N, C-alpha and C positions, 0 to 999 in steps of 0.2 A: 389743961386737959387736951389730949390729942383729939384729932378729928374722928378717929375710929371710935373712941370712947364716947364722944358726943353722939355718934350715930347709934350706938348701943343704948344709950340713955333714952334717946328719942324713941327708938323702936320699942323699948319696954313700956314707956308711957302709953304708946299707941295700943299695945297689947292690953294693958290694964283698962284703958278707956273702953276698948271694944268688948272686953269681958263683961262690963257692967251695963253696956248699952243694949238696946233692943235687938231683935233678930234682924231687922232691916239694916241696922248698922253693921251687923256681922257679915252680911252679903257684900258689903262694900269692901271688906278686907280680903276674902277668898274669891279667886276668879270663877269658881264654880265647883260643882260636885265632882268627885273622882269616879273613875270607872269602877265597876264591880270588883275587878281584880285588885284595885288599890283602895277599896272602901275602908279597910281597916286603918288606913293612914289619915282619915278625916280628923279634924280638930286642930286647934291652934298649937297644941303641945307637940304635934307630930310634924309640923312644917319643916323643921330642920333635919328631919330624916331624909328628905329629898333635896331641900334647898339649903344653900349657904345664905345667911342673913343678907338681904338686899340683892341677892343674885338669883339667876335661874337655876333649875335643877342641874346639878353637876353629874358628869358621867361616873365619877368614882362613887357618888352616893348610890346611883342606880346599880352599879356593879357590886356594891356591898351586899345588896339583897339578891341580885341575879348572878349567883355564883357560877351557874352553868355557862353564862356568856363570858364571864371572866376566865373560866377554864378554857374555853375555845380561843380566847385572845391569847392566853398564856401559851397555848399549844400552836398558835398561829394557823388555825384552820377554821373553816366555816365562813359563812357570809360576813359576820361582823369583823373577821380578821382581814378582810380584803382592804387594801390601802384606800380605796375610794369610800369605804364606810367607816373604817377604824377611827379616823380622826374627826368624825362628825359628832355633834351632840346627839345623845339618845333621843332627846325631845324633838329633834327635827323630823323623826319618823314616828315616834311614839308620844304624841302630844296628850296632855291630860287636862282635867277640869272641864270636860265637855259633857259631863253627865254619866250616869250609871251605864247606859246602854251604848256608849260610844265605843267603836271598834279601835282600840288602841294599837292593835296589830292589823294593819291593812295594806295590802299591795295587790297589784293585778297579776294573777297567776299566768295570764295569757301572754303578758309582755315581760315577765320576770326573766332576767338573764341568769340562768342557773350556774353558768360558768363562774360567776362571782363567788359562789360558795366553795370553789376549789374542786368541785366535782362536776365537770361538764357532762351534759346528757348526750350520749352518743348511741348509735344503733337503735335497738329496740327501746332502750330507756327514753329516747327522745319522743317516742309515740305514746308513752304512758301518761295517764292523768296523775296529778300530784298526789291524790289520796291513795293511789295504788301503792306508793312507797311510804308516804308519810302517815303511818298508822301506829297507834300506841303499841301494838304487839311487836313491832320491830325495834322499839327503844329498849336497849339493854343496859345503858349507862344509868346508874341510880341517881346521878345528879340531875337528870332530866325527868320532868313529870310526865307520866304516861297518860296523856289525855288527848281527846279528839281535838283536831284543829291545830295542833302544834306542828311546827316545821323543824323543830330542833330535836336533837338526841339520836339522830340516825348515824350509823357508822358507815364508812366507805367500804368496809369489809363485806364481800359478797355474801358471806354466811349469815350476816345480820338480817338479810331479807330472803335469801335462797337456802333451801335445805342442801346440805353437803352430801351428795350421793356417794362420795368417797369415804364418808364417815371419818374424816380427819387423817386418813392414811397418806394423803398427798400434801399435807400442810394446809395453810390458811390462805395462801396467795393464789386465788383462782385465776387472776389476770395473767399469770405466767403461762397459762395454756389457753384460756378462753378470752373472747372479746365480747362486746355488747351486742354484736349482730345476731349471734345464735349460740346456744349452749353446745349444740352439736352441728358440725364437728368442732373439735378443739383446734381452732384455726391457728393459734399461736404455738401449739405444741410441736416440738421437733424431737422425734425419737432419737435422732443422732446425738442429741445433747445429754441423753441419759447414759447410764453405764453400759447399755446394750445397744450399740449402733446397728441399725438395720442395713443389710447389704444383700445383694443378689435377690433370690426368690422371696426372702423375708419382706421385701418392700411391697410385694403383691399380696401378702397374706392379710386377711381380715383380722382386726384387733381381737375379735371374740375367739379366734382359733388359738390364741396364746393366753388371753386374759379371760378366765372363766367367769360365767355368770353364776352367782350363788345367792343364798339368803343369809344375811348377817343382821343380828339384832332385830329379826323379824321383818327386814326390809330387803328389797332387791339390791344386790351389790355386785359390782364388777371388780375383780381383784387385779388392780394395776401394780400396786407395790407388793414386794415380797415374793415375786415370781422367781422361781429357781431357774438359773440359766448358766450354771457353771459348766454344764455339758448339754448335749442335745437330747439326752434321754427323757427329761421331764416332759418334753413336747412330742418327740418323735419315738416311734416304736423301734427298738433295736432288732432289725431284721437279721442280724448276725447272731442273735441270742448270746451275746457276751463273749463270743469267740475272740474278738479283737479289742476288748476293753471298752471303755466309755469315752475315749478321746476321738470322736468322730472326725474332727478336723485334720487328723493325720492322713486321712484318705479323701474326705469329701470337702467341698466348698459350698457356700450358700448360693452359688450360681444355679445349681440343680443337684438334687440328691443323686441323680443318675450320672452326674459328671464327677469323675474321680481325677484328681490332679496326680498324673503319673510322675510328677517331679517330687512329690512328697510321700506317695503311697509306697510302702515297702511290701512287695508281694511275697517276700521271703517268709513273712509271719504266717502266711496261709499254709505253709508246709509244701508249697509248690513254687520254688523260685523260678522267675522268668529269665531265661537266658537266650542268647542268639536271636533268631527271628521272633520268638515268643515275646521279647521285650518290645517289639514294634506293633504288636497286635492290639487293636482296640478292645476294651473290656467287654463290650457287648458281643463281640464275635465269639467269645467263649461263654459269657454269662447271659447273653440275650438281654432283653429289656427288664428282666426280673433279677435284680442284683442279689436277691435273697437266695437265688439258686446256687447250689454248690456243685459245679460240674464234676463229673467223674473224670479222672485223669490217670487211671491205672495203666491204660494202653493208649497209644497214639490214636487208634481208631475210635476212641471215645469222642474225639473232636474232629479227626480227619477222616475223609473218605478213603476207603481201602482201594487205592488205585490198582492194586494187583488182583482185585476181584477174586479173592479167596485162594490164589495160587499158593499162599504160604500158610494155609490152615493146616494145623496138625491136631488130630483128634477133635475136629470141629471147633477148634479155638485158634484165633489169629495169633501168629507169632509176633513178638515184640519188634516193632519197626526200628527200634534203637540198635538192633543187631547190625543194621546196614546204614542207617541214616542218623544224622545229628540235628540239633536244633538250629544249626547254622544255615540250613536250607535243605529242602527236600531233594534237590538235585545233587547235593553234596553227599556222596555215599562212601561209607567206610568198607564196603564190600571189595575185597582185594582180588587180584588175579590168582593169588595162591588159594583163596577161598573158592574161586570159580573152578580152579583145576582139581579141587576135591570133589566136584560134581561129576555128572556123567558126561560132560562135554568140556574137554580141556582146551584152553586158548593157546594156540601156537601160531607162529608165523605172522601173516598180515592180520589175523584175527586179533592180535594184541593191540593193534592200533585202531580198531573199529569201536566207535562209541556205543554204549549200551543200547540206546534207542534204535540203532540201525538194525539190530536183531530182535530186540524185545518189545518194540513199540510199533504197532501197526493198526490201522483201522480205528485210530483214536483210543486204543487200549494198550495196556502193558500186558505182556505175556511172559511167563517164566516156566512154571512147571508144565504148562500145556504146550510149550514150544518144542518141536521135534529136534532131533539131533542130526537128521539127514541134511546133506548139502541143499537139497531141493526145498527144505523148510525156509531157507532164506534166499537161495540163489535160483534163478530161472534156469531150467534145463535147455540150454541153447541147442542141444542136439536133437531135441524132440524124440521121435521114435526111430532114429537112425542107428541107435546103439542097441544091440541085443543084450539080454540078461547076462550073457557070458562076459561082456565087457563093461556092464554097468550093474553089478550085483547089488541088489537091495538099494538101488538109486544111490550108490556110494561112489561119488566122483573121485574119491581118493585112489581108485584103481589106476587112474591116469594122472590126476592133478595132486598138488600139495598146497598147503596153506601159505607158502612163501610167495607164490605167484601163479596166476592161471597159465602163464606162458611156459612155465617150467613143467614140461610133461614127461613123465617117465612111463613109457608104454612099450611093450615088446610086440612090435608089429609082426613078428614071425607067427604069432598066434592066429593071425588073420588068414594065413595061407598065402600071403603076398609079402615075401621077404623084401626088405629094403636093402639093396646093394648098389654098388656103383654110384652114379650120380643121384639116384633116388635117396640115398642115405643123407645127402646134403640138402635136400629139398624141405622146405617148411611144410608142416601138416596142412596149413591153410591153402597152400598152392594146389593141393589135390582135393581136399575135403570141403572146400567152400565154393559155392557157386551162387550166381545171381539168378533169382527166379524171374518169371515173366513180368513181375512188377518191379524188377530192379533191386529187390531186397536180397541181401546176402544171406544164404542159408547153409547149414552144414549138411554134408552128404557123407554117409558112412556105409550103412547097410545097402543102400541102393547104388553104391558106386561099383561099376564094372571093372574087373582087373585088366580088361583089354587096353592096349596102348592107346588106341584112338579115342579112348574116353578122355584122356588128358592131352594127347598129342595129335597134331594135324597129320593126316595121311598124305604125305607129299607125292605118293605114287597114284593117288586118285583111284584107289580100288583095283589096281592091276593085280594085286596078290590076294585079293579077298576070296574066301571060299564060303560056300553055302553050308550053314549049320542049322540046327533046329531053332537057334535063336537069331537066325538071319545070317547075313554075310559078315564074316569076321576076317580080319587080316592078322596073321601071326607074325608080328614084326621080329620076335625073338628068334626066328629061323635064320635071320641074317644079321640082326643087330644085337648088341649087348647094352647093359645099362651104363657102361663106362663112357660111351660116346655114340655118335650117330653113324660112325663108319660101319660098313657091312663086313665086319671082321669074321663073321660066321658063314658068309656066303661062299659056296664052292661051285664054280661054274661047271665043274666036271660032273656034278650030280644033276645037272639040268638035262633037258632033252637035246641040248646041243653042246657036247663036250668040246673044249678048245684043244685043237691039235695043230701041229705044224705051225705055219705062219700065223694062224688065228690066235695062237697063244701069245704072240708078240703084239697084238693090236691093242690100242687103247679102247676103252669101253665106248667112248663117244663116237668112234668110227662106225660102230654097228648100231648103237642105241642113240638115236637122234632125238633132239628136243621137239616136242609137239605142243601145239596150242589148241585147246578144245574149249569152246565157250568162254574164251578169254583167259583160261587157266593154262599156264605153261608148265610142262613136266617132261621128264625123260621117259621115253618109251622103252621100258626094260622087257616087258613080256611081249615077245614077238610071235606072230602067228604063222608067218611064212619062213620056212627054213631052206628053201631052195637056193642054189648058188645064184641064180639069176635075180633073186630078190635083192641081193647086195651087189653082185658083179654084173657089169654090162656085157653085151655080146661083143 
């Protein structure tokens, strides 16, 4: 007989003996009463339900009844699956035979390391009392008994304790967005990892502006999933009322609704293509801050100031600027010389080289139809009041000047009553008609210019031949001189008071007409007062 069979025989004998002995003998075989939870296991016939003959209670015996613990061990989760607990005997913590009221499950909640359960307490969870979470109502697994005092049966899923305000629309993994510190805000949520990455002004928008609050299933609900975002219209009002379709990003970016990317926006779709300088203009310069505005652009003056101040109004309507200007620049004009010459003032000569603003822009304004056609409209009348209406009819300088050059003068001087002949014909007008006034400024003299020779020439005779007239003393040089030279070719001594006869006719003038000096001025004394012989001949 083997040793094991011997022990079985001995053990059966002991059981039979104890069965027939008194109660006092029975107490010597059992260590003591079981707890209330295991009271149904009392009796000699039940010992092997927990014990192997001759040995202590084995774990596999305990787990045969406590399937919930076996399930946790199989799933490698929970306190009993922790390596420091898993390999111990159940009886090390849950001792029996200490009476009905013995607390078989007992540990200090103040010192218990919850991290051993595989669910460390962090954030707000670390401040909660045990029974705040370990309540029967939170046990959803049917393997675990829903009774007070149990610490088993809870799930690590947030929804097992917390009501899901998203009503399952965002899945079951709350920890992907939230942490244990606070439910709001969702500290771990990153909108950029969703299918709608936030950029530009969207980063500053409150969640509620896109995710509406509503009532679903009788409870407050925020719609996070299922928000339409294929285009901007679900959230933004289409200020263009569908004129440009629903693909807003063709023109706008998320930086700002007022910011339009001119690299992507095709203004041609508006019916007003931007060309030339218009392509460089900022949107707000035409549209203002209200991009919903649709500016009028039938005429240039709808956007541009009328620099011509109504000069080109016809029947109280502004003519089209495009008749003269292009979008390449306001100063670039298509108004040609040929077009100008069809007006009341034709451009000829030097006028062809004059820039437009020289005539049409003054006092900070442009003038066209209000601009006169007389020379004095642009040119200063340098003659002042020296020209009579005869020689300046209607302030028309063209009676003397032409547009080729101011120096090229075509004037018939004979009309003045002072014909130009001899040397006078070769003299520049300026030599006679321009004088310096008392201030040293050169002024023109015409009407006030006297025809007398001494007006321009110095009287080398110092008034010897001057005669008294109503206008004062005048010397008539033309009695002796011509305009060809200063020689006295017209002088005839025979017509004087002393005709030359005999030897007198052969004398040189200087022999009778001596040089005199008066007040420092030297001159020839032609007009003699004494004609007696003794005045020239000695005795």
